[in-house]
N, C-alpha and C positions, 0 to 999 in steps of 0.2 A: 401778734405773730409777728411783727415786724422786728423786735429785738430777740426773736429766736431765728427763724428764717420768714423771707419774704415770702407772701402768699405765690407770687408767681413761680418761684423757688420750690417751695412746698408742693405744689400742683404738679410741677414737673417731676420730682421724687416720687409723688405719690402713683402717677401713671407708670414710671419706672418700676415701682412694686409690685404693681398689679401684673406687668408683664413677666417681670422675674419669678413670681410665685406661680403664676399660670404656666409656665415653661415646665414640662414632666421633666422630675428626675428622682433621686433617691427618696425624697422626702413625700413624693405625691404617691410612689409606689409604697413606700410604707403605709402610709395612710390608707390606701385602699386595700391593702392587706389586711391591715386590722379591721377596717369594716366588714371585708368579707368573712373574716375567722371570728369577729366578736360581736359585730352590730355596731349600730353609729354610738350609742351611748358609752361603752365601754372601749371600742376601738378608738374614739377621740381622743382619749389620754396620749395616743402616740402623737397627735398633733401638739399637744401641750408639752411634751419633751422635744421636739421640735423646735419650738419657740425657745426653749431654755437654750437650745443649742446656737439657735440664731442670736440670742442676747450674747452668750457667749463669744459668738464669732465678732460682734460689734464692739464688744468690750475689748477683745483682742486689738483689734483694729484702732480702737479710741486710746488703746494704752501705748500705741506705737509697736507693740509686739509682731502685728502682721508685716511690718518692714523685716522682721528676722525672716519669716517665711520666703519673702519675697526674694531674700538675698543668701540665706542658707539652704543649700541643695541637703545637706543631711537632713535639717529639721523638718523640710517639705517632705522627703521622702518616707521617713519615718512616721509621720501622720498619715501620708497618703496609703502607706501598705497597709496600715492597722484598719485605715476605711475599706480598702479592697477586701482584706483577710472577713472583717465583720458582714459585708455586704453577700460574699460567698457563705458564709453561715447562716445568713438570714434565707439566702436561697435554698440551702439545704433543708433548713426548717420548714420551708414552706412546701417543699418537693414532698416531704415526709408527712405533711399536714393529714390528720384524719379525716376521713370523709364518714357520711354517714346522713345522721339527723339533721334538718335544716336549722332548729334551734341550736345555740351553741351548749355542747356537751358540758358536764362537770370539769371534764379533763381540759377542755378549752379555756372555761371560766377561770380556772385555778392556774392555767398557764397565761392568762390574759389578766393577771392583777395589776392594776393601775400603776404601780411603782415599776414593775417590769415593762410596761408599755411606755411610761414617759421616759424611761431610761433608755429603751430602745431607741427613739425618738431624738434625744439628746446626743447618743454616740454618734447616729448617723450624721447629725448636722455637725458636730464639733469634730468629727474625724474626716472632714472634707476640706484639705488646705487650700484647695484652688476656689472656695467658697470665700474663704479668708482674705486671699490674695485678690479675688474680684471686688470685695467689698474695699480692700485698699486702694483699688483703682477707682471705685465708682464713687464711694461716698466724699471724699474731699472735695468733689467738683460741685456737692449742693452745700459746701460750707462756706460763711462767710466771716474770714480770718479776723475781721475786724470786731465781731462780736465775742462773747466767752463760748467755748466750743463744745464745754459739756451739758448746756440745756439743747445747743442742736444736736448734737449725737442722742438725748434723750428723747428728743422728738422724732427724731428719724427712726430709733429704735421701736419705739410707740407705734408710730406709723407702719412699719413694716411686720411687725408683730399681728398687728390687728389686720392687715390687710391677708397675711399667711393663715391666719386663725379661718378666715371665710373661705379663702379657697381649701385648706385641708379638711374643712366641714364638709364642702361639695364634693371632694374626692372621696372621702369618706362615709357620706351618705349615700353616694352615687353605687359604691362598693355593696354597702350593705344592704340596698335594694337588690341585688343579683341574688343574694340569699331567697329573696320570694320567689325567685323564678327557675332557681334549679331544682330541680326534680329527681335526677338519677346520680349516683355515686359516680358514674362515669364522667357525669358534667361536672360535678364538684372538683373530681380528681384533675379535669381539663385545666379548670380554673386556675386552681392551686398551681398546677405546674407551669401555668403561662406566666402565673406571679414570680415563680420560681426563677423563670427564664428572664424575667424583667430585674429581678435584682441581680441576677448573674451579669445581665447586660451591663447594667450601672456599675458594678464592679469592674467588667472589662474597660469600660470608657474612663473609668477614673485609673485604671491602670496605666493607660494611655497617655495622660495628664503629664505633660514636662513642666517643669518650673519655666524654663525660658522661653515657653510660649505663651504663659500666663500673663 
């Protein structure tokens, strides 16, 4: 551990990972929506996609590309507005989600193929420039510049992914259990539209993000 990250540094980073991951955001909303729509086993593929997006963010920071997002208003805006549009699209899909039987219907299963859910999670995380700039500001604080940086970034990536997988499993499982208590179409419709509102709210928050304030 000493040749990668000092134990006390890693423990501090681990705590930071839990705080970051537990903070409600678009990823948590997507995980809960997938759990509600498809159940835990299928819905958890969204969490896998979120981790691929997280790894992409860390890779961008490690490669120094994150500095471009921090300094280029155009690059930041392009990625930000793509993310806003995608979250609004997810809000629309969730608002229009069919209600009926509590068990996932054939239509739901076909619409919740693993590849589609993984891609959804990947796009949600990859299209958040604020997260990249945030990591650009946070990750270097835990680096020992006297040691090789690549192994340190690797350990950080492994730690963040492990923590986030646990947290997203909780969000997905919690929403999946809601399926067991919903008994009327009206209740299901209210929950679907609540998640649609959360997606739209996440889009609104992302739209308000300004590069200079990150």
